[in-house]
mmJSON file of the N, C-alpha and C atoms, coordinates in Angstrom:
{"data_MODEL":{"atom_site":{
"group_PDB":["ATOM","ATOM","ATOM","ATOM","ATOM","ATOM","ATOM","ATOM","ATOM","ATOM","ATOM","ATOM","ATOM","ATOM","ATOM","ATOM","ATOM","ATOM","ATOM","ATOM","ATOM","ATOM","ATOM","ATOM","ATOM","ATOM","ATOM","ATOM","ATOM","ATOM","ATOM","ATOM","ATOM","ATOM","ATOM","ATOM","ATOM","ATOM","ATOM","ATOM","ATOM","ATOM","ATOM","ATOM","ATOM","ATOM","ATOM","ATOM","ATOM","ATOM","ATOM","ATOM","ATOM","ATOM","ATOM","ATOM","ATOM","ATOM","ATOM","ATOM","ATOM","ATOM","ATOM","ATOM","ATOM","ATOM","ATOM","ATOM","ATOM","ATOM","ATOM","ATOM","ATOM","ATOM","ATOM","ATOM","ATOM","ATOM","ATOM","ATOM","ATOM","ATOM","ATOM","ATOM","ATOM","ATOM","ATOM","ATOM","ATOM","ATOM","ATOM","ATOM","ATOM","ATOM","ATOM","ATOM","ATOM","ATOM","ATOM","ATOM","ATOM","ATOM","ATOM","ATOM","ATOM","ATOM","ATOM","ATOM","ATOM","ATOM","ATOM","ATOM","ATOM","ATOM","ATOM","ATOM","ATOM","ATOM","ATOM","ATOM","ATOM","ATOM","ATOM","ATOM","ATOM","ATOM","ATOM","ATOM","ATOM","ATOM","ATOM","ATOM","ATOM","ATOM","ATOM","ATOM","ATOM","ATOM","ATOM","ATOM","ATOM","ATOM","ATOM","ATOM","ATOM","ATOM","ATOM","ATOM","ATOM","ATOM","ATOM","ATOM","ATOM","ATOM","ATOM","ATOM","ATOM","ATOM","ATOM","ATOM","ATOM","ATOM","ATOM","ATOM","ATOM","ATOM","ATOM","ATOM","ATOM","ATOM","ATOM","ATOM","ATOM","ATOM","ATOM","ATOM","ATOM","ATOM","ATOM","ATOM","ATOM","ATOM","ATOM","ATOM","ATOM","ATOM","ATOM","ATOM","ATOM","ATOM","ATOM","ATOM","ATOM","ATOM","ATOM","ATOM","ATOM","ATOM","ATOM","ATOM","ATOM","ATOM","ATOM","ATOM","ATOM","ATOM","ATOM","ATOM","ATOM","ATOM","ATOM","ATOM","ATOM","ATOM","ATOM","ATOM","ATOM","ATOM","ATOM","ATOM","ATOM","ATOM"],
"id":[1,2,3,4,5,6,7,8,9,10,11,12,13,14,15,16,17,18,19,20,21,22,23,24,25,26,27,28,29,30,31,32,33,34,35,36,37,38,39,40,41,42,43,44,45,46,47,48,49,50,51,52,53,54,55,56,57,58,59,60,61,62,63,64,65,66,67,68,69,70,71,72,73,74,75,76,77,78,79,80,81,82,83,84,85,86,87,88,89,90,91,92,93,94,95,96,97,98,99,100,101,102,103,104,105,106,107,108,109,110,111,112,113,114,115,116,117,118,119,120,121,122,123,124,125,126,127,128,129,130,131,132,133,134,135,136,137,138,139,140,141,142,143,144,145,146,147,148,149,150,151,152,153,154,155,156,157,158,159,160,161,162,163,164,165,166,167,168,169,170,171,172,173,174,175,176,177,178,179,180,181,182,183,184,185,186,187,188,189,190,191,192,193,194,195,196,197,198,199,200,201,202,203,204,205,206,207,208,209,210,211,212,213,214,215,216,217,218,219,220,221,222],
"type_symbol":["N","C","C","N","C","C","N","C","C","N","C","C","N","C","C","N","C","C","N","C","C","N","C","C","N","C","C","N","C","C","N","C","C","N","C","C","N","C","C","N","C","C","N","C","C","N","C","C","N","C","C","N","C","C","N","C","C","N","C","C","N","C","C","N","C","C","N","C","C","N","C","C","N","C","C","N","C","C","N","C","C","N","C","C","N","C","C","N","C","C","N","C","C","N","C","C","N","C","C","N","C","C","N","C","C","N","C","C","N","C","C","N","C","C","N","C","C","N","C","C","N","C","C","N","C","C","N","C","C","N","C","C","N","C","C","N","C","C","N","C","C","N","C","C","N","C","C","N","C","C","N","C","C","N","C","C","N","C","C","N","C","C","N","C","C","N","C","C","N","C","C","N","C","C","N","C","C","N","C","C","N","C","C","N","C","C","N","C","C","N","C","C","N","C","C","N","C","C","N","C","C","N","C","C","N","C","C","N","C","C","N","C","C","N","C","C","N","C","C","N","C","C"],
"label_atom_id":["N","CA","C","N","CA","C","N","CA","C","N","CA","C","N","CA","C","N","CA","C","N","CA","C","N","CA","C","N","CA","C","N","CA","C","N","CA","C","N","CA","C","N","CA","C","N","CA","C","N","CA","C","N","CA","C","N","CA","C","N","CA","C","N","CA","C","N","CA","C","N","CA","C","N","CA","C","N","CA","C","N","CA","C","N","CA","C","N","CA","C","N","CA","C","N","CA","C","N","CA","C","N","CA","C","N","CA","C","N","CA","C","N","CA","C","N","CA","C","N","CA","C","N","CA","C","N","CA","C","N","CA","C","N","CA","C","N","CA","C","N","CA","C","N","CA","C","N","CA","C","N","CA","C","N","CA","C","N","CA","C","N","CA","C","N","CA","C","N","CA","C","N","CA","C","N","CA","C","N","CA","C","N","CA","C","N","CA","C","N","CA","C","N","CA","C","N","CA","C","N","CA","C","N","CA","C","N","CA","C","N","CA","C","N","CA","C","N","CA","C","N","CA","C","N","CA","C","N","CA","C","N","CA","C","N","CA","C","N","CA","C","N","CA","C","N","CA","C","N","CA","C","N","CA","C","N","CA","C"],
"label_alt_id":[null,null,null,null,null,null,null,null,null,null,null,null,null,null,null,null,null,null,null,null,null,null,null,null,null,null,null,null,null,null,null,null,null,null,null,null,null,null,null,null,null,null,null,null,null,null,null,null,null,null,null,null,null,null,null,null,null,null,null,null,null,null,null,null,null,null,null,null,null,null,null,null,null,null,null,null,null,null,null,null,null,null,null,null,null,null,null,null,null,null,null,null,null,null,null,null,null,null,null,null,null,null,null,null,null,null,null,null,null,null,null,null,null,null,null,null,null,null,null,null,null,null,null,null,null,null,null,null,null,null,null,null,null,null,null,null,null,null,null,null,null,null,null,null,null,null,null,null,null,null,null,null,null,null,null,null,null,null,null,null,null,null,null,null,null,null,null,null,null,null,null,null,null,null,null,null,null,null,null,null,null,null,null,null,null,null,null,null,null,null,null,null,null,null,null,null,null,null,null,null,null,null,null,null,null,null,null,null,null,null,null,null,null,null,null,null,null,null,null,null,null,null],
"label_comp_id":["MET","MET","MET","LYS","LYS","LYS","VAL","VAL","VAL","GLN","GLN","GLN","ALA","ALA","ALA","GLN","GLN","GLN","SER","SER","SER","GLU","GLU","GLU","ARG","ARG","ARG","ARG","ARG","ARG","PRO","PRO","PRO","TRP","TRP","TRP","TRP","TRP","TRP","ARG","ARG","ARG","GLU","GLU","GLU","PRO","PRO","PRO","MET","MET","MET","VAL","VAL","VAL","TRP","TRP","TRP","LEU","LEU","LEU","VAL","VAL","VAL","ILE","ILE","ILE","GLY","GLY","GLY","GLY","GLY","GLY","PRO","PRO","PRO","ALA","ALA","ALA","VAL","VAL","VAL","VAL","VAL","VAL","VAL","VAL","VAL","VAL","VAL","VAL","ALA","ALA","ALA","GLY","GLY","GLY","ILE","ILE","ILE","THR","THR","THR","THR","THR","THR","ALA","ALA","ALA","VAL","VAL","VAL","ILE","ILE","ILE","ALA","ALA","ALA","ILE","ILE","ILE","ARG","ARG","ARG","GLY","GLY","GLY","ALA","ALA","ALA","ASP","ASP","ASP","PRO","PRO","PRO","VAL","VAL","VAL","LEU","LEU","LEU","ASP","ASP","ASP","THR","THR","THR","ARG","ARG","ARG","GLN","GLN","GLN","PRO","PRO","PRO","THR","THR","THR","ALA","ALA","ALA","VAL","VAL","VAL","GLN","GLN","GLN","SER","SER","SER","ARG","ARG","ARG","ASN","ASN","ASN","HIS","HIS","HIS","ALA","ALA","ALA","ALA","ALA","ALA","THR","THR","THR","PRO","PRO","PRO","GLY","GLY","GLY","GLY","GLY","GLY","ALA","ALA","ALA","PRO","PRO","PRO","VAL","VAL","VAL","ALA","ALA","ALA","PRO","PRO","PRO","THR","THR","THR","LYS","LYS","LYS","PRO","PRO","PRO"],
"label_asym_id":["A","A","A","A","A","A","A","A","A","A","A","A","A","A","A","A","A","A","A","A","A","A","A","A","A","A","A","A","A","A","A","A","A","A","A","A","A","A","A","A","A","A","A","A","A","A","A","A","A","A","A","A","A","A","A","A","A","A","A","A","A","A","A","A","A","A","A","A","A","A","A","A","A","A","A","A","A","A","A","A","A","A","A","A","A","A","A","A","A","A","A","A","A","A","A","A","A","A","A","A","A","A","A","A","A","A","A","A","A","A","A","A","A","A","A","A","A","A","A","A","A","A","A","A","A","A","A","A","A","A","A","A","A","A","A","A","A","A","A","A","A","A","A","A","A","A","A","A","A","A","A","A","A","A","A","A","A","A","A","A","A","A","A","A","A","A","A","A","A","A","A","A","A","A","A","A","A","A","A","A","A","A","A","A","A","A","A","A","A","A","A","A","A","A","A","A","A","A","A","A","A","A","A","A","A","A","A","A","A","A","A","A","A","A","A","A","A","A","A","A","A","A"],
"label_entity_id":["1","1","1","1","1","1","1","1","1","1","1","1","1","1","1","1","1","1","1","1","1","1","1","1","1","1","1","1","1","1","1","1","1","1","1","1","1","1","1","1","1","1","1","1","1","1","1","1","1","1","1","1","1","1","1","1","1","1","1","1","1","1","1","1","1","1","1","1","1","1","1","1","1","1","1","1","1","1","1","1","1","1","1","1","1","1","1","1","1","1","1","1","1","1","1","1","1","1","1","1","1","1","1","1","1","1","1","1","1","1","1","1","1","1","1","1","1","1","1","1","1","1","1","1","1","1","1","1","1","1","1","1","1","1","1","1","1","1","1","1","1","1","1","1","1","1","1","1","1","1","1","1","1","1","1","1","1","1","1","1","1","1","1","1","1","1","1","1","1","1","1","1","1","1","1","1","1","1","1","1","1","1","1","1","1","1","1","1","1","1","1","1","1","1","1","1","1","1","1","1","1","1","1","1","1","1","1","1","1","1","1","1","1","1","1","1","1","1","1","1","1","1"],
"label_seq_id":[1,1,1,2,2,2,3,3,3,4,4,4,5,5,5,6,6,6,7,7,7,8,8,8,9,9,9,10,10,10,11,11,11,12,12,12,13,13,13,14,14,14,15,15,15,16,16,16,17,17,17,18,18,18,19,19,19,20,20,20,21,21,21,22,22,22,23,23,23,24,24,24,25,25,25,26,26,26,27,27,27,28,28,28,29,29,29,30,30,30,31,31,31,32,32,32,33,33,33,34,34,34,35,35,35,36,36,36,37,37,37,38,38,38,39,39,39,40,40,40,41,41,41,42,42,42,43,43,43,44,44,44,45,45,45,46,46,46,47,47,47,48,48,48,49,49,49,50,50,50,51,51,51,52,52,52,53,53,53,54,54,54,55,55,55,56,56,56,57,57,57,58,58,58,59,59,59,60,60,60,61,61,61,62,62,62,63,63,63,64,64,64,65,65,65,66,66,66,67,67,67,68,68,68,69,69,69,70,70,70,71,71,71,72,72,72,73,73,73,74,74,74],
"pdbx_PDB_ins_code":[null,null,null,null,null,null,null,null,null,null,null,null,null,null,null,null,null,null,null,null,null,null,null,null,null,null,null,null,null,null,null,null,null,null,null,null,null,null,null,null,null,null,null,null,null,null,null,null,null,null,null,null,null,null,null,null,null,null,null,null,null,null,null,null,null,null,null,null,null,null,null,null,null,null,null,null,null,null,null,null,null,null,null,null,null,null,null,null,null,null,null,null,null,null,null,null,null,null,null,null,null,null,null,null,null,null,null,null,null,null,null,null,null,null,null,null,null,null,null,null,null,null,null,null,null,null,null,null,null,null,null,null,null,null,null,null,null,null,null,null,null,null,null,null,null,null,null,null,null,null,null,null,null,null,null,null,null,null,null,null,null,null,null,null,null,null,null,null,null,null,null,null,null,null,null,null,null,null,null,null,null,null,null,null,null,null,null,null,null,null,null,null,null,null,null,null,null,null,null,null,null,null,null,null,null,null,null,null,null,null,null,null,null,null,null,null,null,null,null,null,null,null],
"Cartn_x":[40.923,39.647,39.867,39.14,39.282,38.272,38.725,37.869,37.578,36.298,35.913,36.157,36.64,36.839,35.485,35.422,34.171,33.637,34.486,34.038,33.587,33.987,33.636,32.364,31.738,30.547,29.407,28.626,27.479,26.281,25.3,24.075,23.306,22.443,21.755,20.888,20.314,19.432,20.201,21.513,22.343,22.822,22.522,22.931,21.871,22.243,21.27,20.589,21.307,20.735,19.585,19.647,18.565,17.269,17.336,16.131,15.575,16.437,15.934,15.2,15.738,15.105,13.8,13.763,12.558,11.555,12.051,11.182,10.289,10.797,9.994,8.717,8.829,7.62,6.731,7.329,6.518,5.663,6.218,5.449,4.31,4.556,3.514,2.38,2.714,1.686,0.837,1.468,0.728,-0.166,0.342,-0.463,-1.651,-1.459,-2.552,-3.639,-3.247,-4.226,-4.971,-4.244,-4.887,-5.895,-5.534,-6.448,-7.691,-7.518,-8.665,-9.594,-9.036,-9.86,-10.642,-9.988,-10.683,-11.791,-11.528,-12.535,-13.73,-13.491,-14.587,-15.403,-14.727,-15.453,-16.155,-15.611,-16.178,-16.909,-17.471,-18.155,-19.382,-19.54,-20.697,-21.942,-23.104,-24.333,-24.687,-25.385,-25.823,-26.972,-26.861,-27.882,-28.893,-30.12,-31.153,-30.944,-30.666,-30.372,-31.611,-32.746,-33.975,-34.429,-34.463,-34.89,-36.051,-36.968,-38.08,-37.592,-38.352,-37.991,-38.29,-37.833,-38.028,-39.512,-40.283,-41.711,-42.426,-42.096,-42.727,-42.362,-41.145,-40.739,-41.474,-41.63,-42.348,-43.805,-44.417,-45.814,-45.975,-45.034,-45.102,-45.013,-44.165,-44.02,-45.292,-46.068,-47.271,-48.508,-48.441,-49.623,-49.843,-51.095,-51.373,-51.296,-50.846,-50.774,-49.546,-48.75,-47.496,-47.689,-48.609,-48.825,-47.563,-47.093,-45.859,-46.058,-45.024,-45.045,-44.059,-44.53,-43.653,-42.76,-41.487,-40.593,-40.911,-40.7,-40.952,-39.673,-39.851,-38.687,-38.201,-36.91,-36.37,-36.541],
"Cartn_y":[-1.046,-1.172,-1.269,-0.495,-0.459,-1.412,-2.273,-3.241,-2.715,-2.718,-2.236,-3.325,-2.916,-3.864,-4.19,-5.301,-5.75,-4.703,-4.009,-3.029,-1.725,-1.462,-0.227,-0.346,-1.471,-1.655,-0.793,-0.295,0.541,-0.343,0.176,-0.59,-0.817,-1.816,-2.182,-1.064,-0.236,0.828,1.992,1.984,3.028,2.642,1.441,0.981,1.372,2.072,2.507,1.34,0.256,-0.874,-1.519,-1.497,-2.065,-1.313,-0.009,0.793,0.605,0.308,-0.017,-1.358,-2.316,-3.642,-3.58,-2.845,-2.744,-1.765,-0.686,0.382,-0.022,-0.814,-1.226,-1.956,-3.068,-3.771,-2.938,-2.086,-1.25,-0.274,0.304,1.221,0.478,-0.742,-1.526,-1.861,-2.201,-2.51,-1.272,-0.123,1.112,1.468,1.314,1.616,0.66,-0.606,-1.577,-1.263,-0.914,-0.552,0.716,1.687,2.927,2.645,1.798,1.444,0.741,-0.157,-0.864,0.101,1.046,2.021,2.883,3.335,4.147,3.339,2.078,1.236,0.97,0.783,0.484,1.739,2.849,4.081,4.691,4.544,5.18,4.207,3.152,2.148,2.753,2.468,2.958,2.169,2.821,2.083,1.116,0.066,-0.914,-0.311,-0.36,0.217,-0.834,-0.387,-1.272,-1.442,-2.668,-2.909,-3.233,-3.352,-3.641,-2.369,-2.385,-1.235,-1.648,-0.726,-1.08,-1.289,-2.107,-2.357,-1.123,-1.12,0.028,0.255,-0.817,-0.673,-0.041,-0.463,0.119,1.593,1.93,3.333,4.17,3.646,4.37,4.562,3.496,3.597,4.553,4.554,5.455,6.903,7.172,8.541,9.003,8.063,8.426,8.51,8.034,8.062,9.465,9.906,11.221,11.146,12.197,12.262,11.603,10.957,10.378,9.259,8.345,7.216,6.368,5.993,5.204,3.798,3.278,1.921,1.111,-0.009,-0.871,-1.669,-1.76,-2.552,-4.027,-4.747,-6.194,-6.896,-8.082,-8.886,-9.634,-9.685,-10.383,-11.872],
"Cartn_z":[-3.83,-3.188,-1.676,-0.945,0.506,1.142,1.981,2.658,4.056,4.426,5.745,6.782,7.894,8.998,9.61,10.309,10.909,11.885,12.607,13.593,12.931,11.665,10.982,10.141,10.145,9.315,9.804,8.841,9.183,9.508,10.275,10.533,9.22,9.213,7.98,7.447,8.289,7.812,7.191,7.316,6.707,5.305,4.871,3.542,2.512,1.443,0.433,-0.299,-0.522,-1.258,-0.485,0.822,1.638,1.382,1.273,1.062,-0.343,-1.309,-2.641,-2.636,-1.899,-1.83,-1.044,0.06,0.881,0.275,-0.313,-0.804,-1.964,-2.892,-4.057,-3.665,-2.948,-2.52,-1.598,-0.77,0.129,-0.662,-1.718,-2.559,-3.251,-3.688,-4.356,-3.384,-2.153,-1.149,-0.858,-0.686,-0.417,-1.607,-2.82,-4.01,-4.122,-3.787,-3.828,-2.821,-1.618,-0.59,-0.985,-1.522,-1.98,-3.082,-4.022,-5.112,-4.573,-3.615,-3.035,-2.306,-1.565,-0.84,-1.821,-2.88,-3.89,-4.551,-4.854,-5.51,-4.61,-3.321,-2.399,-2.103,-1.85,-1.517,-2.713,-3.897,-5.078,-5.98,-5.408,-6.217,-6.886,-8.153,-8.896,-8.499,-8.505,-8.192,-9.317,-8.95,-9.941,-10.733,-12.047,-12.912,-13.325,-13.537,-14.034,-15.53,-15.952,-17.366,-18.18,-17.511,-18.261,-18.961,-20.265,-21.046,-21.94,-22.159,-23.034,-24.47,-25.193,-26.585,-27.428,-28.658,-29.548,-29.836,-29.978,-30.265,-29.073,-27.86,-26.682,-26.545,-26.838,-26.755,-27.79,-28.992,-30.037,-29.648,-29.122,-28.716,-27.533,-26.625,-25.478,-25.94,-26.896,-27.397,-28.093,-28.649,-29.388,-28.498,-27.245,-26.387,-25.825,-25.825,-25.248,-23.725,-23.104,-21.647,-21.062,-21.856,-21.377,-20.38,-20.63,-19.724,-19.685,-18.5,-18.422,-18.942,-19.566,-20.104,-19.281,-18.73,-17.94,-18.89,-18.565,-19.435,-19.304,-20.383,-20.381,-19.974,-19.424,-19.041,-20.273,-20.44,-21.639,-21.562],
"occupancy":[1.0,1.0,1.0,1.0,1.0,1.0,1.0,1.0,1.0,1.0,1.0,1.0,1.0,1.0,1.0,1.0,1.0,1.0,1.0,1.0,1.0,1.0,1.0,1.0,1.0,1.0,1.0,1.0,1.0,1.0,1.0,1.0,1.0,1.0,1.0,1.0,1.0,1.0,1.0,1.0,1.0,1.0,1.0,1.0,1.0,1.0,1.0,1.0,1.0,1.0,1.0,1.0,1.0,1.0,1.0,1.0,1.0,1.0,1.0,1.0,1.0,1.0,1.0,1.0,1.0,1.0,1.0,1.0,1.0,1.0,1.0,1.0,1.0,1.0,1.0,1.0,1.0,1.0,1.0,1.0,1.0,1.0,1.0,1.0,1.0,1.0,1.0,1.0,1.0,1.0,1.0,1.0,1.0,1.0,1.0,1.0,1.0,1.0,1.0,1.0,1.0,1.0,1.0,1.0,1.0,1.0,1.0,1.0,1.0,1.0,1.0,1.0,1.0,1.0,1.0,1.0,1.0,1.0,1.0,1.0,1.0,1.0,1.0,1.0,1.0,1.0,1.0,1.0,1.0,1.0,1.0,1.0,1.0,1.0,1.0,1.0,1.0,1.0,1.0,1.0,1.0,1.0,1.0,1.0,1.0,1.0,1.0,1.0,1.0,1.0,1.0,1.0,1.0,1.0,1.0,1.0,1.0,1.0,1.0,1.0,1.0,1.0,1.0,1.0,1.0,1.0,1.0,1.0,1.0,1.0,1.0,1.0,1.0,1.0,1.0,1.0,1.0,1.0,1.0,1.0,1.0,1.0,1.0,1.0,1.0,1.0,1.0,1.0,1.0,1.0,1.0,1.0,1.0,1.0,1.0,1.0,1.0,1.0,1.0,1.0,1.0,1.0,1.0,1.0,1.0,1.0,1.0,1.0,1.0,1.0,1.0,1.0,1.0,1.0,1.0,1.0,1.0,1.0,1.0,1.0,1.0,1.0],
"B_iso_or_equiv":[0.0,0.0,0.0,0.0,0.0,0.0,0.0,0.0,0.0,0.0,0.0,0.0,0.0,0.0,0.0,0.0,0.0,0.0,0.0,0.0,0.0,0.0,0.0,0.0,0.0,0.0,0.0,0.0,0.0,0.0,0.0,0.0,0.0,0.0,0.0,0.0,0.0,0.0,0.0,0.0,0.0,0.0,0.0,0.0,0.0,0.0,0.0,0.0,0.0,0.0,0.0,0.0,0.0,0.0,0.0,0.0,0.0,0.0,0.0,0.0,0.0,0.0,0.0,0.0,0.0,0.0,0.0,0.0,0.0,0.0,0.0,0.0,0.0,0.0,0.0,0.0,0.0,0.0,0.0,0.0,0.0,0.0,0.0,0.0,0.0,0.0,0.0,0.0,0.0,0.0,0.0,0.0,0.0,0.0,0.0,0.0,0.0,0.0,0.0,0.0,0.0,0.0,0.0,0.0,0.0,0.0,0.0,0.0,0.0,0.0,0.0,0.0,0.0,0.0,0.0,0.0,0.0,0.0,0.0,0.0,0.0,0.0,0.0,0.0,0.0,0.0,0.0,0.0,0.0,0.0,0.0,0.0,0.0,0.0,0.0,0.0,0.0,0.0,0.0,0.0,0.0,0.0,0.0,0.0,0.0,0.0,0.0,0.0,0.0,0.0,0.0,0.0,0.0,0.0,0.0,0.0,0.0,0.0,0.0,0.0,0.0,0.0,0.0,0.0,0.0,0.0,0.0,0.0,0.0,0.0,0.0,0.0,0.0,0.0,0.0,0.0,0.0,0.0,0.0,0.0,0.0,0.0,0.0,0.0,0.0,0.0,0.0,0.0,0.0,0.0,0.0,0.0,0.0,0.0,0.0,0.0,0.0,0.0,0.0,0.0,0.0,0.0,0.0,0.0,0.0,0.0,0.0,0.0,0.0,0.0,0.0,0.0,0.0,0.0,0.0,0.0,0.0,0.0,0.0,0.0,0.0,0.0],
"pdbx_formal_charge":[null,null,null,null,null,null,null,null,null,null,null,null,null,null,null,null,null,null,null,null,null,null,null,null,null,null,null,null,null,null,null,null,null,null,null,null,null,null,null,null,null,null,null,null,null,null,null,null,null,null,null,null,null,null,null,null,null,null,null,null,null,null,null,null,null,null,null,null,null,null,null,null,null,null,null,null,null,null,null,null,null,null,null,null,null,null,null,null,null,null,null,null,null,null,null,null,null,null,null,null,null,null,null,null,null,null,null,null,null,null,null,null,null,null,null,null,null,null,null,null,null,null,null,null,null,null,null,null,null,null,null,null,null,null,null,null,null,null,null,null,null,null,null,null,null,null,null,null,null,null,null,null,null,null,null,null,null,null,null,null,null,null,null,null,null,null,null,null,null,null,null,null,null,null,null,null,null,null,null,null,null,null,null,null,null,null,null,null,null,null,null,null,null,null,null,null,null,null,null,null,null,null,null,null,null,null,null,null,null,null,null,null,null,null,null,null,null,null,null,null,null,null],
"auth_seq_id":[1,1,1,2,2,2,3,3,3,4,4,4,5,5,5,6,6,6,7,7,7,8,8,8,9,9,9,10,10,10,11,11,11,12,12,12,13,13,13,14,14,14,15,15,15,16,16,16,17,17,17,18,18,18,19,19,19,20,20,20,21,21,21,22,22,22,23,23,23,24,24,24,25,25,25,26,26,26,27,27,27,28,28,28,29,29,29,30,30,30,31,31,31,32,32,32,33,33,33,34,34,34,35,35,35,36,36,36,37,37,37,38,38,38,39,39,39,40,40,40,41,41,41,42,42,42,43,43,43,44,44,44,45,45,45,46,46,46,47,47,47,48,48,48,49,49,49,50,50,50,51,51,51,52,52,52,53,53,53,54,54,54,55,55,55,56,56,56,57,57,57,58,58,58,59,59,59,60,60,60,61,61,61,62,62,62,63,63,63,64,64,64,65,65,65,66,66,66,67,67,67,68,68,68,69,69,69,70,70,70,71,71,71,72,72,72,73,73,73,74,74,74],
"auth_comp_id":["MET","MET","MET","LYS","LYS","LYS","VAL","VAL","VAL","GLN","GLN","GLN","ALA","ALA","ALA","GLN","GLN","GLN","SER","SER","SER","GLU","GLU","GLU","ARG","ARG","ARG","ARG","ARG","ARG","PRO","PRO","PRO","TRP","TRP","TRP","TRP","TRP","TRP","ARG","ARG","ARG","GLU","GLU","GLU","PRO","PRO","PRO","MET","MET","MET","VAL","VAL","VAL","TRP","TRP","TRP","LEU","LEU","LEU","VAL","VAL","VAL","ILE","ILE","ILE","GLY","GLY","GLY","GLY","GLY","GLY","PRO","PRO","PRO","ALA","ALA","ALA","VAL","VAL","VAL","VAL","VAL","VAL","VAL","VAL","VAL","VAL","VAL","VAL","ALA","ALA","ALA","GLY","GLY","GLY","ILE","ILE","ILE","THR","THR","THR","THR","THR","THR","ALA","ALA","ALA","VAL","VAL","VAL","ILE","ILE","ILE","ALA","ALA","ALA","ILE","ILE","ILE","ARG","ARG","ARG","GLY","GLY","GLY","ALA","ALA","ALA","ASP","ASP","ASP","PRO","PRO","PRO","VAL","VAL","VAL","LEU","LEU","LEU","ASP","ASP","ASP","THR","THR","THR","ARG","ARG","ARG","GLN","GLN","GLN","PRO","PRO","PRO","THR","THR","THR","ALA","ALA","ALA","VAL","VAL","VAL","GLN","GLN","GLN","SER","SER","SER","ARG","ARG","ARG","ASN","ASN","ASN","HIS","HIS","HIS","ALA","ALA","ALA","ALA","ALA","ALA","THR","THR","THR","PRO","PRO","PRO","GLY","GLY","GLY","GLY","GLY","GLY","ALA","ALA","ALA","PRO","PRO","PRO","VAL","VAL","VAL","ALA","ALA","ALA","PRO","PRO","PRO","THR","THR","THR","LYS","LYS","LYS","PRO","PRO","PRO"],
"auth_asym_id":["A","A","A","A","A","A","A","A","A","A","A","A","A","A","A","A","A","A","A","A","A","A","A","A","A","A","A","A","A","A","A","A","A","A","A","A","A","A","A","A","A","A","A","A","A","A","A","A","A","A","A","A","A","A","A","A","A","A","A","A","A","A","A","A","A","A","A","A","A","A","A","A","A","A","A","A","A","A","A","A","A","A","A","A","A","A","A","A","A","A","A","A","A","A","A","A","A","A","A","A","A","A","A","A","A","A","A","A","A","A","A","A","A","A","A","A","A","A","A","A","A","A","A","A","A","A","A","A","A","A","A","A","A","A","A","A","A","A","A","A","A","A","A","A","A","A","A","A","A","A","A","A","A","A","A","A","A","A","A","A","A","A","A","A","A","A","A","A","A","A","A","A","A","A","A","A","A","A","A","A","A","A","A","A","A","A","A","A","A","A","A","A","A","A","A","A","A","A","A","A","A","A","A","A","A","A","A","A","A","A","A","A","A","A","A","A","A","A","A","A","A","A"],
"auth_atom_id":["N","CA","C","N","CA","C","N","CA","C","N","CA","C","N","CA","C","N","CA","C","N","CA","C","N","CA","C","N","CA","C","N","CA","C","N","CA","C","N","CA","C","N","CA","C","N","CA","C","N","CA","C","N","CA","C","N","CA","C","N","CA","C","N","CA","C","N","CA","C","N","CA","C","N","CA","C","N","CA","C","N","CA","C","N","CA","C","N","CA","C","N","CA","C","N","CA","C","N","CA","C","N","CA","C","N","CA","C","N","CA","C","N","CA","C","N","CA","C","N","CA","C","N","CA","C","N","CA","C","N","CA","C","N","CA","C","N","CA","C","N","CA","C","N","CA","C","N","CA","C","N","CA","C","N","CA","C","N","CA","C","N","CA","C","N","CA","C","N","CA","C","N","CA","C","N","CA","C","N","CA","C","N","CA","C","N","CA","C","N","CA","C","N","CA","C","N","CA","C","N","CA","C","N","CA","C","N","CA","C","N","CA","C","N","CA","C","N","CA","C","N","CA","C","N","CA","C","N","CA","C","N","CA","C","N","CA","C","N","CA","C","N","CA","C","N","CA","C","N","CA","C","N","CA","C","N","CA","C"],
"pdbx_PDB_model_num":[1,1,1,1,1,1,1,1,1,1,1,1,1,1,1,1,1,1,1,1,1,1,1,1,1,1,1,1,1,1,1,1,1,1,1,1,1,1,1,1,1,1,1,1,1,1,1,1,1,1,1,1,1,1,1,1,1,1,1,1,1,1,1,1,1,1,1,1,1,1,1,1,1,1,1,1,1,1,1,1,1,1,1,1,1,1,1,1,1,1,1,1,1,1,1,1,1,1,1,1,1,1,1,1,1,1,1,1,1,1,1,1,1,1,1,1,1,1,1,1,1,1,1,1,1,1,1,1,1,1,1,1,1,1,1,1,1,1,1,1,1,1,1,1,1,1,1,1,1,1,1,1,1,1,1,1,1,1,1,1,1,1,1,1,1,1,1,1,1,1,1,1,1,1,1,1,1,1,1,1,1,1,1,1,1,1,1,1,1,1,1,1,1,1,1,1,1,1,1,1,1,1,1,1,1,1,1,1,1,1,1,1,1,1,1,1,1,1,1,1,1,1]
}}}
């Protein structure tokens, strides 16, 4: 096994193991930021969850002229 002298040592950025140690967490940070940006920009609109009951829908379908039926609050 060859031992490197103190003067022959390479700078820290030339060591492959350093990039494995730094690269893993850096990739995770970039992926997290990317996910947050996609989630914020592509947020779905809030939907109205109030839906008419089955009886109101049946009665609405049977009314002539298609008069709108207001949904009831649960």
